[in-house]
PASEBA-1860 file (N, C-alpha, C; in nm, 3 decimals):
! residues 198
1> MIKNVVLD> 0.097/-0.119/0.008/0.021/0.003/-0.027/0.091/0.179/-0.024 ~ 0.042/0.197/-0.059/0.164/0.368/-0.106/0.068/0.436/0.013 ~ 0.205/0.454/0.087/0.147/0.622/0.190/0.246/0.735/0.181 ~ 0.331/0.677/0.059/0.408/0.812/0.045/0.433/0.856/-0.090 ~ 0.450/0.977/-0.123/0.475/0.988/-0.259/0.616/1.081/-0.268 ~ 0.678/1.008/-0.352/0.883/1.087/-0.335/0.857/1.129/-0.486 ~ 0.918/1.274/-0.513/0.924/1.331/-0.604/1.026/1.385/-0.644 ~ 1.111/1.337/-0.738/1.215/1.418/-0.814/1.133/1.580/-0.786
9> MGNVLLDY> 1.274/1.681/-0.862/1.246/1.808/-0.867/1.248/1.823/-1.046 ~ 1.368/1.811/-1.088/1.382/1.877/-1.220/1.255/1.802/-1.338 ~ 1.180/1.876/-1.418/1.111/1.819/-1.509/0.973/1.754/-1.427 ~ 1.021/1.724/-1.319/0.879/1.664/-1.234/0.791/1.767/-1.214 ~ 0.888/1.846/-1.128/0.821/1.974/-1.044/0.818/2.107/-1.124 ~ 0.945/2.118/-1.133/0.989/2.262/-1.203/1.064/2.213/-1.339 ~ 1.086/2.290/-1.424/1.077/2.313/-1.550/1.243/2.340/-1.577 ~ 1.356/2.240/-1.553/1.495/2.225/-1.616/1.509/2.247/-1.760
17> NPEISLNL> 1.526/2.370/-1.807/1.533/2.354/-1.941/1.692/2.477/-1.944 ~ 1.768/2.405/-1.979/1.899/2.516/-1.987/1.903/2.616/-2.099 ~ 1.793/2.535/-2.227/1.798/2.607/-2.335/1.747/2.781/-2.298 ~ 1.695/2.795/-2.219/1.600/2.960/-2.195/1.739/3.014/-2.182 ~ 1.840/3.007/-2.076/1.962/3.068/-2.026/2.021/3.105/-2.170 ~ 2.033/3.005/-2.235/2.128/2.983/-2.319/2.091/3.079/-2.418 ~ 1.971/3.047/-2.487/1.871/3.179/-2.575/1.871/3.332/-2.562 ~ 1.933/3.358/-2.408/1.866/3.452/-2.343/2.025/3.557/-2.355
25> YCSSEEEK> 2.125/3.408/-2.302/2.239/3.538/-2.251/2.383/3.508/-2.396 ~ 2.334/3.383/-2.476/2.441/3.364/-2.592/2.408/3.451/-2.721 ~ 2.517/3.502/-2.855/2.448/3.561/-2.941/2.489/3.493/-3.052 ~ 2.503/3.359/-3.074/2.530/3.292/-3.163/2.537/3.078/-3.129 ~ 2.489/3.032/-3.268/2.441/2.912/-3.198/2.612/2.830/-3.168 ~ 2.707/2.906/-3.221/2.811/2.833/-3.208/2.859/2.843/-3.061 ~ 2.826/3.009/-2.957/2.814/3.022/-2.831/2.733/2.897/-2.756 ~ 2.601/2.880/-2.830/2.550/2.801/-2.713/2.631/2.657/-2.693
33> DVIRRELF> 2.641/2.622/-2.802/2.728/2.475/-2.835/2.815/2.454/-2.746 ~ 2.886/2.588/-2.737/3.036/2.530/-2.661/2.972/2.577/-2.491 ~ 2.886/2.622/-2.483/2.832/2.646/-2.329/2.773/2.553/-2.295 ~ 2.651/2.503/-2.355/2.573/2.414/-2.314/2.626/2.278/-2.298 ~ 2.767/2.249/-2.347/2.864/2.142/-2.398/2.937/2.101/-2.228 ~ 3.033/2.223/-2.204/3.111/2.290/-2.097/3.058/2.299/-1.943 ~ 2.956/2.398/-1.990/2.873/2.398/-1.842/2.735/2.300/-1.816 ~ 2.671/2.285/-1.888/2.529/2.195/-1.849/2.588/2.061/-1.901
41> EGPEWALG> 2.656/2.014/-1.993/2.715/1.887/-2.010/2.832/1.840/-1.947 ~ 2.908/1.924/-1.913/3.024/1.917/-1.832/3.038/1.815/-1.700 ~ 3.160/1.802/-1.699/3.164/1.718/-1.513/3.158/1.800/-1.432 ~ 3.165/1.940/-1.402/3.144/2.007/-1.290/2.993/2.032/-1.240 ~ 2.881/1.965/-1.377/2.735/1.967/-1.339/2.717/1.883/-1.190 ~ 2.775/1.755/-1.246/2.746/1.619/-1.159/2.815/1.681/-1.014 ~ 2.943/1.734/-1.014/3.024/1.764/-0.952/2.953/1.858/-0.824 ~ 2.877/1.981/-0.888/2.782/2.026/-0.824/2.649/1.951/-0.728
49> DRGDIRDA> 2.604/1.887/-0.838/2.485/1.789/-0.721/2.553/1.686/-0.672 ~ 2.668/1.660/-0.663/2.706/1.547/-0.554/2.775/1.630/-0.415 ~ 2.774/1.780/-0.448/2.832/1.871/-0.347/2.954/1.858/-0.315 ~ 3.035/1.820/-0.447/3.166/1.819/-0.488/3.260/1.975/-0.486 ~ 3.145/2.088/-0.514/3.162/2.200/-0.549/3.043/2.271/-0.497 ~ 3.029/2.384/-0.467/2.929/2.475/-0.490/2.899/2.558/-0.625 ~ 2.774/2.595/-0.648/2.734/2.635/-0.760/2.838/2.776/-0.781 ~ 2.887/2.810/-0.686/2.958/2.951/-0.670/3.078/2.926/-0.729
57> DRFELVKV> 3.163/2.798/-0.745/3.269/2.780/-0.812/3.231/2.729/-0.926 ~ 3.144/2.712/-1.014/3.140/2.623/-1.126/3.232/2.730/-1.244 ~ 3.186/2.852/-1.217/3.245/2.927/-1.363/3.391/2.920/-1.372 ~ 3.463/2.953/-1.272/3.617/2.930/-1.254/3.694/2.827/-1.340 ~ 3.597/2.710/-1.255/3.644/2.550/-1.313/3.616/2.543/-1.489 ~ 3.486/2.574/-1.496/3.445/2.554/-1.654/3.507/2.654/-1.769 ~ 3.544/2.813/-1.725/3.625/2.909/-1.829/3.736/2.848/-1.888 ~ 3.767/2.780/-1.812/3.957/2.735/-1.902/3.915/2.653/-1.978
65> RVPAAYHE> 3.806/2.607/-2.016/3.777/2.512/-2.181/3.685/2.608/-2.262 ~ 3.631/2.722/-2.221/3.573/2.809/-2.297/3.635/2.929/-2.362 ~ 3.591/2.976/-2.491/3.702/3.095/-2.564/3.652/3.196/-2.463 ~ 3.768/3.285/-2.442/3.723/3.414/-2.353/3.638/3.524/-2.423 ~ 3.591/3.488/-2.544/3.513/3.592/-2.605/3.372/3.537/-2.567 ~ 3.373/3.395/-2.508/3.258/3.356/-2.441/3.229/3.363/-2.297 ~ 3.316/3.400/-2.232/3.318/3.405/-2.112/3.186/3.497/-2.015 ~ 3.164/3.622/-2.083/3.060/3.712/-2.049/2.915/3.593/-2.007
73> ALRNCTDH> 2.934/3.572/-2.139/2.758/3.459/-2.149/2.801/3.360/-2.049 ~ 2.884/3.281/-2.040/2.931/3.198/-1.981/2.876/3.199/-1.821 ~ 2.934/3.358/-1.800/2.908/3.393/-1.628/2.766/3.417/-1.639 ~ 2.705/3.460/-1.697/2.571/3.478/-1.734/2.457/3.319/-1.685 ~ 2.541/3.274/-1.812/2.418/3.116/-1.748/2.504/3.065/-1.635 ~ 2.595/3.080/-1.565/2.643/3.017/-1.456/2.566/3.064/-1.339 ~ 2.541/3.201/-1.360/2.514/3.246/-1.253/2.351/3.259/-1.243 ~ 2.277/3.252/-1.368/2.161/3.252/-1.368/2.083/3.182/-1.405
81> WDICMNPL> 2.175/3.014/-1.459/2.075/2.962/-1.494/1.927/2.923/-1.474 ~ 1.930/2.918/-1.326/1.788/2.868/-1.273/1.702/2.961/-1.264 ~ 1.702/3.062/-1.397/1.582/3.123/-1.465/1.497/3.043/-1.512 ~ 1.524/2.966/-1.569/1.391/2.859/-1.592/1.355/2.714/-1.538 ~ 1.394/2.743/-1.394/1.321/2.686/-1.318/1.180/2.732/-1.212 ~ 1.100/2.732/-1.334/0.951/2.760/-1.310/0.859/2.629/-1.270 ~ 0.725/2.643/-1.196/0.702/2.524/-1.174/0.576/2.507/-1.326 ~ 0.593/2.345/-1.318/0.517/2.268/-1.455/0.360/2.324/-1.435
89> PGAREFCE> 0.289/2.352/-1.505/0.151/2.374/-1.527/0.091/2.251/-1.422 ~ 0.072/2.285/-1.302/-0.024/2.190/-1.219/0.057/2.135/-1.136 ~ 0.158/2.160/-1.123/0.261/2.093/-1.065/0.250/2.123/-0.882 ~ 0.199/2.247/-0.877/0.175/2.299/-0.718/0.016/2.246/-0.688 ~ -0.063/2.207/-0.779/-0.195/2.189/-0.768/-0.192/2.042/-0.718 ~ -0.097/1.969/-0.782/-0.072/1.829/-0.795/-0.036/1.759/-0.623 ~ 0.103/1.863/-0.579/0.157/1.890/-0.458/0.002/1.907/-0.326 ~ -0.046/1.999/-0.368/-0.152/2.012/-0.271/-0.238/1.894/-0.293
97> LVKERGYG> -0.276/1.844/-0.398/-0.373/1.715/-0.380/-0.330/1.616/-0.305 ~ -0.183/1.561/-0.329/-0.146/1.460/-0.268/-0.164/1.482/-0.138 ~ -0.136/1.605/-0.061/-0.104/1.595/0.093/-0.250/1.619/0.130 ~ -0.344/1.684/0.074/-0.472/1.670/0.077/-0.567/1.498/0.107 ~ -0.510/1.427/0.019/-0.566/1.332/0.022/-0.474/1.228/0.131 ~ -0.370/1.284/0.239/-0.337/1.196/0.359/-0.216/1.146/0.329 ~ -0.137/1.144/0.170/0.000/1.079/0.206/0.107/1.175/0.251 ~ 0.184/1.119/0.269/0.334/1.160/0.334/0.343/1.210/0.187
105> IYVLSNAS> 0.432/1.322/0.170/0.520/1.381/0.037/0.628/1.456/0.065 ~ 0.723/1.391/0.012/0.879/1.410/-0.029/0.958/1.461/-0.134 ~ 1.028/1.546/-0.147/1.138/1.549/-0.237/1.257/1.482/-0.231 ~ 1.303/1.397/-0.340/1.405/1.329/-0.376/1.466/1.384/-0.479 ~ 1.609/1.442/-0.475/1.662/1.564/-0.620/1.780/1.577/-0.558 ~ 1.845/1.527/-0.731/1.984/1.546/-0.775/1.990/1.686/-0.780 ~ 2.062/1.805/-0.686/2.035/1.883/-0.704/2.167/1.963/-0.669 ~ 2.260/2.108/-0.675/2.320/2.146/-0.607/2.262/2.252/-0.502
113> DAFYRYFP> 2.377/2.326/-0.421/2.296/2.406/-0.304/2.217/2.533/-0.394 ~ 2.218/2.538/-0.494/2.125/2.668/-0.532/1.979/2.588/-0.522 ~ 1.961/2.520/-0.492/1.817/2.449/-0.497/1.744/2.524/-0.395 ~ 1.815/2.558/-0.271/1.799/2.629/-0.138/1.718/2.781/-0.220 ~ 1.798/2.878/-0.341/1.762/2.975/-0.407/1.620/2.969/-0.450 ~ 1.617/2.872/-0.567/1.491/2.849/-0.625/1.400/2.746/-0.585 ~ 1.396/2.710/-0.537/1.297/2.597/-0.499/1.189/2.618/-0.393 ~ 1.231/2.723/-0.297/1.107/2.804/-0.186/1.026/2.840/-0.257
121> KFLPLVFF> 1.065/2.909/-0.404/1.004/2.998/-0.437/0.858/2.913/-0.500 ~ 0.881/2.792/-0.503/0.774/2.692/-0.573/0.693/2.647/-0.466 ~ 0.729/2.607/-0.363/0.659/2.578/-0.232/0.733/2.582/-0.134 ~ 0.691/2.623/0.008/0.794/2.645/0.153/0.845/2.509/0.135 ~ 0.977/2.466/0.201/1.023/2.370/0.245/0.943/2.302/0.315 ~ 0.923/2.360/0.434/0.787/2.286/0.533/0.658/2.234/0.470 ~ 0.633/2.272/0.383/0.509/2.205/0.317/0.524/2.041/0.277 ~ 0.662/1.978/0.287/0.690/1.863/0.221/0.730/1.817/0.381
129> NGVFVSSD> 0.667/1.650/0.420/0.720/1.578/0.506/0.874/1.572/0.529 ~ 0.978/1.589/0.416/1.082/1.568/0.383/1.148/1.622/0.225 ~ 1.247/1.660/0.234/1.338/1.747/0.109/1.464/1.684/0.148 ~ 1.492/1.593/0.068/1.659/1.523/0.035/1.697/1.584/-0.079 ~ 1.821/1.637/-0.059/1.861/1.724/-0.170/2.063/1.616/-0.175 ~ 2.098/1.573/-0.322/2.206/1.499/-0.322/2.323/1.577/-0.275 ~ 2.324/1.720/-0.295/2.436/1.766/-0.271/2.445/1.806/-0.102 ~ 2.384/1.767/-0.009/2.374/1.787/0.088/2.440/1.662/0.161
137> YRMLKPDA> 2.424/1.534/0.095/2.450/1.376/0.146/2.568/1.338/0.032 ~ 2.602/1.446/-0.027/2.713/1.357/-0.116/2.731/1.253/-0.214 ~ 2.565/1.172/-0.252/2.537/1.108/-0.335/2.474/1.136/-0.447 ~ 2.418/1.059/-0.571/2.336/1.078/-0.673/2.276/0.978/-0.675 ~ 2.154/0.985/-0.729/2.052/0.930/-0.823/2.137/0.860/-0.927 ~ 2.143/0.760/-1.007/2.036/0.635/-0.959/2.126/0.547/-0.856 ~ 2.247/0.563/-0.821/2.302/0.511/-0.688/2.198/0.469/-0.574 ~ 2.211/0.346/-0.567/2.095/0.278/-0.439/2.137/0.307/-0.289
145> EIYEAFLA> 2.223/0.387/-0.287/2.284/0.453/-0.145/2.208/0.570/-0.120 ~ 2.125/0.652/-0.241/2.103/0.746/-0.206/1.935/0.729/-0.143 ~ 1.858/0.648/-0.230/1.751/0.595/-0.212/1.782/0.531/-0.047 ~ 1.852/0.480/-0.001/1.886/0.436/0.115/1.886/0.533/0.230 ~ 1.963/0.606/0.166/1.979/0.685/0.307/1.869/0.770/0.296 ~ 1.797/0.810/0.172/1.642/0.876/0.227/1.565/0.814/0.267 ~ 1.556/0.732/0.269/1.445/0.600/0.352/1.493/0.600/0.503 ~ 1.614/0.572/0.507/1.648/0.578/0.642/1.642/0.714/0.700
153> RYGLLAEE> 1.685/0.798/0.665/1.657/0.977/0.723/1.500/1.011/0.765 ~ 1.391/0.916/0.699/1.283/0.937/0.737/1.214/0.880/0.749 ~ 1.282/0.749/0.780/1.221/0.619/0.862/1.109/0.544/0.779 ~ 1.134/0.557/0.623/1.005/0.502/0.545/1.051/0.354/0.536 ~ 0.933/0.277/0.455/0.968/0.159/0.444/0.937/0.161/0.281 ~ 1.060/0.112/0.183/1.010/0.144/0.039/0.936/0.097/-0.022 ~ 0.851/-0.014/0.060/0.719/-0.043/-0.042/0.624/0.011/-0.027 ~ 0.596/0.140/0.045/0.509/0.181/0.099/0.507/0.342/0.029
161> CLFIDDRA> 0.651/0.349/-0.083/0.699/0.497/-0.116/0.650/0.501/-0.270 ~ 0.589/0.511/-0.347/0.591/0.565/-0.494/0.688/0.676/-0.526 ~ 0.786/0.640/-0.570/0.876/0.720/-0.641/0.861/0.789/-0.789 ~ 0.876/0.891/-0.834/0.805/0.969/-0.931/0.912/1.035/-1.034 ~ 0.980/1.013/-1.102/1.099/1.071/-1.172/1.093/1.097/-1.336 ~ 1.161/1.160/-1.374/1.133/1.145/-1.522/1.250/1.089/-1.599 ~ 1.342/1.049/-1.537/1.484/0.997/-1.592/1.435/0.816/-1.578 ~ 1.456/0.755/-1.662/1.458/0.605/-1.676/1.547/0.540/-1.578
169> ENVAGAEE> 1.651/0.562/-1.580/1.773/0.536/-1.470/1.756/0.568/-1.368 ~ 1.684/0.663/-1.277/1.651/0.711/-1.167/1.536/0.605/-1.088 ~ 1.413/0.633/-1.159/1.309/0.504/-1.132/1.374/0.373/-1.133 ~ 1.515/0.323/-1.222/1.522/0.188/-1.204/1.619/0.203/-1.052 ~ 1.691/0.273/-1.047/1.723/0.311/-0.891/1.653/0.276/-0.792 ~ 1.549/0.344/-0.780/1.445/0.301/-0.668/1.365/0.190/-0.680 ~ 1.398/0.078/-0.814/1.317/0.008/-0.809/1.428/-0.130/-0.750 ~ 1.522/-0.075/-0.758/1.645/-0.178/-0.686/1.638/-0.204/-0.532
177> VGMQTFRF> 1.590/-0.049/-0.487/1.581/-0.104/-0.335/1.441/-0.074/-0.309 ~ 1.379/-0.167/-0.397/1.217/-0.196/-0.342/1.117/-0.072/-0.339 ~ 1.161/0.013/-0.389/1.022/0.130/-0.409/0.906/0.118/-0.515 ~ 0.813/0.148/-0.530/0.719/0.156/-0.644/0.769/0.272/-0.716 ~ 0.757/0.292/-0.820/0.781/0.371/-0.900/0.702/0.445/-1.039 ~ 0.667/0.524/-1.052/0.633/0.575/-1.190/0.712/0.676/-1.262 ~ 0.713/0.630/-1.385/0.827/0.714/-1.471/0.709/0.867/-1.532 ~ 0.790/0.947/-1.509/0.688/1.086/-1.514/0.663/1.147/-1.660
185> CGDYREVM> 0.597/1.152/-1.713/0.558/1.184/-1.888/0.506/1.310/-1.890 ~ 0.465/1.406/-1.798/0.432/1.519/-1.789/0.256/1.549/-1.759 ~ 0.210/1.423/-1.732/0.054/1.434/-1.688/0.029/1.369/-1.533 ~ -0.009/1.482/-1.450/-0.017/1.453/-1.310/-0.150/1.402/-1.317 ~ -0.236/1.346/-1.399/-0.356/1.290/-1.376/-0.322/1.151/-1.384 ~ -0.227/1.069/-1.463/-0.172/0.943/-1.471/-0.111/0.956/-1.349 ~ -0.061/0.997/-1.274/0.022/0.967/-1.114/-0.075/0.954/-1.063 ~ -0.192/1.083/-1.042/-0.322/1.025/-0.932/-0.395/0.893/-0.976
193> GRLENE> -0.398/0.877/-1.109/-0.469/0.717/-1.154/-0.393/0.602/-1.091 ~ -0.273/0.587/-1.072/-0.203/0.503/-1.014/-0.223/0.502/-0.884 ~ -0.233/0.606/-0.804/-0.246/0.649/-0.664/-0.376/0.580/-0.671 ~ -0.500/0.582/-0.703/-0.613/0.588/-0.683/-0.658/0.394/-0.733 ~ -0.560/0.347/-0.767/-0.587/0.223/-0.818/-0.491/0.102/-0.737 ~ -0.452/0.183/-0.652/-0.376/0.108/-0.519/-0.470/0.022/-0.410
END
């Protein structure tokens, strides 16, 4: 029986879309391609999510691989990438409905320390029964240890949790530790249908 709903954050609750900052701050497709590759797809992104570096450290580490002519755009994308982190349509209402129906509601997200700057604009942290951010614990989805640490932190049984993520590998990681899972493809009604069919 599902008693708890455990939500990923990016592209489940908030719209993680680096193209928004790239389109705003870059003046050419080449500039976008370089900054996309080196900033958003480079090793520092995962290092931030794992808590090995802070968001504020990222520019100095990435700029050595980016032409100097692109440094201003890189700085803007590094400092303001989270302008994209707006609620997906229906996300807030979905969270409120889950809580109203008596489920425990949690967030389990790969995210850097910047999480605490943008996420509370969506809903206050105290709205949730728990918020587990990867950078605070120096681990990442889809490794089994993060799901196990999350369950232990809040005293939850894996089989009583429905974990919702948009990424197949993260869903598979949760399944490995015995959590029930749902791969999110943009429709909260499908998630509610899953809960109602339990």
